[in-house]
N, C-alpha and C positions, 0 to 999 in steps of 0.2 A: 513620737518621736518628732520633734521641731525640726524641719528641716527649711532651710532658705534658698532662693534661687530659682532657677527655671528646671532643674533637674531634680526628680525624687530617686534616691539609692534605695535598693531593695537588697538587702543582704542575702549571701548564699543561704541555700538549704544544706546544712552539714549532714555528713553522713559517711559510712564505710565506702570503700572504692566502688563495689556493686551495691546498687540501692535503688529503689523509687523513693522519692519524698515530695512533700507537698507544703505550702504556705499560702495562708489566707491573709489579705490585708486590703485596707481602704486609703487609697491614694487621692491627694487632691487633684481636681479638674484643671486642665492646663499646663501640665507637668511633663516633661517627657520623663521616661523611665530609664535607669541604668541598674541593670541585672547583674550580679557578681555571680558567675556561672562556678567557677571553679580555678583556683591560681596555686603557684608554688612561690612562695617568698623566700629569698635569698638574703639573710641579714648583714648584707654586705657592709664592712669589710670582713664582717666576722663570720665562720662557719661555725657549725653547730656541734664543736667538741663537748665531751661530758663536762660540766662544771663550767659552762660559757663564761669566759672572763670578759666578755663584751657589755654585760649586763651593768648600766652606769647608772640608770634612773633618769637619763638626759635624753634628749633626740639624737637618735642614731638613722641613717640613711638606709633604705632597703631597696632592692628589687624585685619587683614582681612579673612573673609571665605567667600567663593565664588566658581564660576566656571570659568575656564581659559582652553584654550586648545593651544597646541603646534601643530604645524604641521612642516613635514619636508619641504627643500626647494624645491620650485614647479620649473618646467621647465618654460623657457620663455613662454609667450603667455597669453591667456585668461583664467580665472578660475572662477568659483562661488564656494561658500561655504554656506551651508545652514544649521543653527543651529535652531530647533526647541525644545521648551521643554514646560511642563505644571507642574506648583508647585503643592503640595498637596493640597492648597487651590483653585485649577481650573483655576488659572492665567495662560494665554497661550500666548507664544512669540514666533516668528519666526524672526530669523535674517538673513539676505541675504548679503554676502560680494562678490562683484564684484572685482576681483582684475586682475591688468594687471601686469605680471611679464616683466622687461626690463633688 
């Protein structure tokens, strides 16, 4: 994935409400990391009714409420980041990122 700038984006590990997931990736040296942990997207100004009338094929604003993590640049080598969380509903997730910095 060609990414420019000082920050490298790592997409979320998708899965059901309760799960353990992993991701392996190689990241460039001297880049901060931005991890998408989990979020809810509200397609403002359109809610999600059946047969959404807001699908227009054009840019539409949205509001995102979620959890993200920014990590300073890592030294070259192998790294593991583990994120664990439990929602107030009791849903439990453990996300493990195996990273190689080159």
